[in-house]
C-alpha positions as CSV (number, residue, x, y, z in Angstrom):
1,M,14.9,6.6,23.0
2,P,14.5,4.4,26.1
3,E,17.5,2.6,27.5
4,A,18.0,-0.9,26.2
5,V,17.1,-3.9,28.3
6,H,20.1,-6.1,29.2
7,P,18.7,-9.6,29.7
8,T,20.5,-12.6,31.1
9,L,21.8,-15.1,28.5
10,P,20.9,-17.4,26.9
11,A,17.8,-15.6,25.8
12,F,14.8,-17.4,24.3
13,F,12.1,-15.8,22.2
14,I,8.6,-17.0,21.5
15,S,5.3,-15.6,20.2
16,D,1.9,-16.5,18.8
17,L,1.0,-19.5,21.0
18,H,-2.7,-18.4,21.0
19,L,-3.3,-20.4,24.1
20,A,-6.9,-21.5,24.9
21,A,-8.2,-24.3,27.0
22,E,-9.5,-26.1,24.0
23,Q,-6.1,-26.1,22.3
24,R,-4.9,-29.0,24.4
25,E,-1.9,-30.0,22.4
26,T,-0.5,-26.5,22.3
27,V,-1.2,-25.9,26.0
28,S,0.5,-29.2,26.9
29,A,3.6,-28.3,24.7
30,F,3.8,-24.9,26.4
31,F,3.8,-26.3,29.9
32,E,6.4,-28.9,28.9
33,F,8.5,-26.2,27.4
34,L,8.4,-24.2,30.6
35,R,9.3,-27.3,32.7
36,G,12.0,-28.3,30.3
37,P,13.9,-26.3,27.7
38,A,13.0,-22.9,29.2
39,R,14.7,-23.8,32.4
40,S,18.0,-23.6,30.6
41,A,17.4,-20.0,29.6
42,G,18.6,-17.0,31.4
43,S,15.6,-15.0,30.0
44,L,12.4,-15.7,28.1
45,F,10.8,-13.1,25.9
46,I,7.1,-13.6,24.9
47,L,6.4,-11.3,22.0
48,G,2.6,-11.2,22.0
49,D,-0.4,-13.4,21.4
50,L,0.4,-15.8,24.2
51,F,-3.3,-16.1,24.6
52,E,-6.0,-16.5,22.0
53,Y,-7.7,-13.6,23.7
54,W,-7.5,-11.7,26.9
55,A,-10.7,-9.8,28.0
56,G,-9.0,-7.9,30.8
57,D,-7.0,-8.4,34.0
58,D,-10.2,-9.1,36.0
59,D,-10.2,-12.4,34.2
60,V,-6.8,-13.4,35.5
61,G,-8.3,-15.7,38.2
62,A,-10.2,-17.8,35.6
63,P,-9.0,-21.5,36.0
64,F,-7.2,-21.6,32.6
65,N,-5.6,-18.2,32.9
66,S,-4.5,-18.9,36.5
67,R,-2.8,-22.2,35.3
68,V,-0.8,-20.3,32.7
69,C,0.2,-17.6,35.2
70,D,1.2,-20.1,37.8
71,A,3.4,-21.9,35.3
72,L,5.1,-18.7,34.3
73,R,5.6,-17.7,38.0
74,E,7.3,-21.1,38.6
75,L,9.7,-20.4,35.7
76,S,10.5,-17.0,37.2
77,A,11.0,-18.6,40.7
78,A,13.5,-21.0,39.0
79,G,15.6,-18.0,38.1
80,V,14.6,-17.2,34.6
81,E,13.8,-13.6,33.7
82,V,10.4,-13.5,32.0
83,F,9.4,-10.6,29.7
84,F,6.1,-10.1,28.0
85,M,5.0,-7.8,25.1
86,T,1.3,-7.7,24.3
87,G,0.1,-8.7,20.8
88,N,-3.1,-8.0,19.0
89,R,-5.0,-10.9,20.8
90,D,-3.8,-10.1,24.4
91,L,-3.3,-6.3,24.2
92,L,-5.4,-5.8,27.4
93,A,-3.0,-7.8,29.5
94,G,-1.6,-5.4,32.1
95,R,-0.2,-5.0,35.6
96,D,-2.4,-7.5,37.4
97,F,-1.5,-10.2,34.8
98,A,2.2,-9.3,35.1
99,H,2.0,-9.6,38.9
100,A,0.2,-12.9,38.7
101,A,2.7,-14.3,36.3
102,A,5.8,-12.7,37.9
103,L,7.0,-11.2,34.6
104,R,8.0,-7.8,33.3
105,L,5.8,-5.9,30.7
106,L,7.6,-4.4,27.7
107,P,6.4,-1.7,25.3
108,D,6.3,-2.4,21.6
109,P,8.9,-2.0,20.3
110,T,11.7,-2.6,22.9
111,L,15.4,-2.5,22.3
112,V,17.5,-5.2,24.0
113,N,21.3,-5.5,24.3
114,L,22.4,-9.1,24.0
115,R,26.0,-8.9,25.1
116,G,26.8,-6.1,22.7
117,L,24.3,-7.1,20.0
118,R,21.5,-4.6,19.7
119,V,18.2,-6.3,18.8
120,L,14.8,-4.6,18.5
121,L,11.8,-6.6,19.6
122,S,8.2,-6.2,18.4
123,H,5.0,-8.2,18.1
124,G,5.1,-7.3,14.4
125,D,1.5,-6.1,13.6
126,M,2.6,-2.5,13.6
127,L,4.7,-3.3,10.5
128,C,1.7,-4.7,8.4
129,T,0.9,-1.3,7.0
130,D,-0.5,-2.5,3.7
131,D,-3.5,-3.8,5.6
132,R,-5.1,-0.4,6.2
133,A,-8.3,-1.7,7.7
134,Y,-6.3,-3.6,10.3
135,Q,-4.2,-0.6,11.1
136,A,-7.3,1.6,11.7
137,Y,-8.6,-1.1,14.0
138,R,-5.2,-1.4,15.8
139,K,-5.2,2.4,16.4
140,Q,-8.7,2.3,17.8
141,V,-8.2,-0.6,20.3
142,R,-4.9,0.8,21.5
143,D,-6.4,4.1,22.4
144,P,-6.5,4.5,26.2
145,A,-10.0,6.0,26.1
146,W,-11.4,3.1,24.0
147,Q,-9.7,0.6,26.4
148,A,-11.1,2.3,29.5
149,A,-14.7,2.3,28.0
150,F,-14.3,-1.3,26.9
151,L,-13.0,-2.5,30.3
152,A,-15.9,-0.7,32.1
153,Q,-18.3,-3.2,30.5
154,P,-19.2,-6.5,32.2
155,L,-16.7,-9.3,31.6
156,T,-19.4,-11.5,29.9
157,T,-20.1,-8.6,27.5
158,R,-16.5,-8.2,26.7
159,K,-16.0,-11.9,26.0
160,A,-19.0,-12.0,23.7
161,F,-17.7,-9.0,21.8
162,I,-14.2,-10.6,21.5
163,D,-15.7,-13.8,20.2
164,S,-17.7,-12.0,17.6
165,L,-14.6,-10.0,16.6
166,R,-12.6,-13.2,16.2
167,Q,-15.2,-14.7,13.9
168,Q,-15.2,-11.5,11.8
169,S,-11.4,-11.5,11.6
170,E,-11.2,-15.1,10.4
171,A,-13.9,-14.3,7.7
172,A,-12.0,-11.1,6.6
173,K,-8.8,-13.1,6.2
174,Q,-10.4,-15.2,3.5
175,D,-10.8,-12.1,1.3
176,K,-7.4,-10.6,1.8
177,P,-4.3,-11.4,-0.3
178,M,-1.6,-13.1,1.8
179,T,0.8,-10.3,0.9
180,I,-1.3,-7.6,2.5
181,M,-1.1,-9.4,5.9
182,D,2.7,-9.6,5.8
183,V,5.0,-6.8,6.9
184,N,5.7,-3.9,4.6
185,A,9.4,-3.7,3.7
186,Q,9.5,0.1,3.9
187,A,7.9,0.0,7.4
188,V,10.6,-2.4,8.5
189,E,13.4,-0.4,7.1
190,D,12.0,2.9,8.6
191,L,11.9,1.2,12.0
192,L,15.4,-0.1,11.7
193,H,16.7,3.3,10.6
194,A,14.9,5.0,13.6
195,Y,16.7,2.7,16.0
196,A,20.1,3.0,14.4
197,Y,20.2,-0.4,12.5
198,P,19.7,-3.1,15.1
199,E,18.6,-6.7,14.3
200,L,14.9,-7.3,14.6
201,I,12.8,-10.1,16.1
202,H,9.0,-10.2,15.7
203,G,6.1,-12.6,15.3
204,H,2.5,-12.0,14.2
205,T,2.7,-13.1,10.6
206,H,3.2,-16.8,11.3
207,R,5.9,-16.9,8.6
208,P,9.1,-18.1,10.3
209,A,12.2,-17.0,8.5
210,R,15.4,-15.0,8.6
211,H,15.5,-12.0,6.3
212,V,18.3,-9.4,5.7
213,H,17.4,-5.8,5.0
214,R,19.9,-3.4,3.4
215,V,19.2,-0.1,5.2
216,G,21.6,2.7,4.2
217,N,25.0,1.0,4.4
218,H,23.9,-1.6,7.0
219,D,22.7,-5.2,6.7
220,C,20.1,-5.8,9.3
221,A,18.8,-9.3,10.0
222,R,15.1,-9.8,10.7
223,W,14.0,-12.9,12.5
224,V,10.3,-13.9,12.2
225,L,9.1,-16.2,15.0
226,S,6.8,-19.2,14.3
227,D,3.3,-19.8,15.8
228,W,2.8,-22.9,17.9
229,H,-0.2,-24.5,16.3
230,G,1.9,-27.2,14.6
231,E,4.6,-27.6,17.2
232,A,6.6,-25.8,19.9
233,S,9.1,-23.3,18.4
234,W,11.6,-20.9,19.9
235,L,14.6,-18.8,18.9
236,A,17.6,-18.8,21.2
237,F,20.6,-16.6,21.5
238,D,23.5,-17.9,23.5
239,G,25.8,-14.9,23.3
240,D,27.3,-15.8,19.9
241,V,24.7,-17.1,17.5
242,F,20.9,-17.4,17.1
243,T,19.5,-20.9,16.7
244,A,15.9,-21.9,15.9
245,H,14.4,-24.8,17.8
246,S,11.2,-26.7,17.2
247,G,9.4,-29.9,18.2
248,T,7.4,-31.0,21.1
249,P,9.5,-30.6,24.3
250,R,10.2,-33.7,26.3
């Protein structure tokens, strides 16, 4: 098992912003968050789906992507450690993106040590095992050979494919029960057992809440992060307690 990350506290956790140039309110809230509340953090963890889509690191210089990277780089230059874990929408973000944004890439899952408190971080989609069609898709697109073949295609072709895939995904959601798109309790408990009963923070499901799982003789808290389509939202740990924050940063 990889050694745990020891971030500087306080630690902030966000996910599922789905940033895109046309989502002006969300983009504005994100930039205000980076200029405001995030400056009081010691570390910021972005647990996937920062972008609505990411077609490859050769698109890092696009005007919108460049603005986001510059803003993250400014936060890092201000002394905040920035960590990034890919989600299902931006799984192709890699080393060039990390360099442009001055952040550290993390595998999914990643264990962190918050001043003695062990917490496992994940985007969360790996836990939605009841959605078998999605899990088959997830396995395919995370295969290195598939990614290499996809990235070998022209950028315009990749973007057209992603746009088509997004439309298909939205249509498919209409026919799926809400429960099938949530995490599977057994998958959560198996993961907690494998990592010796830490707490868990993840996003993906857009269902913010705090749950407690009884695994063996251990009570393990599971924090689900909110998406940002309604308002800015982040979870903070100051060394003693977790606190959830929301609202447009000012």
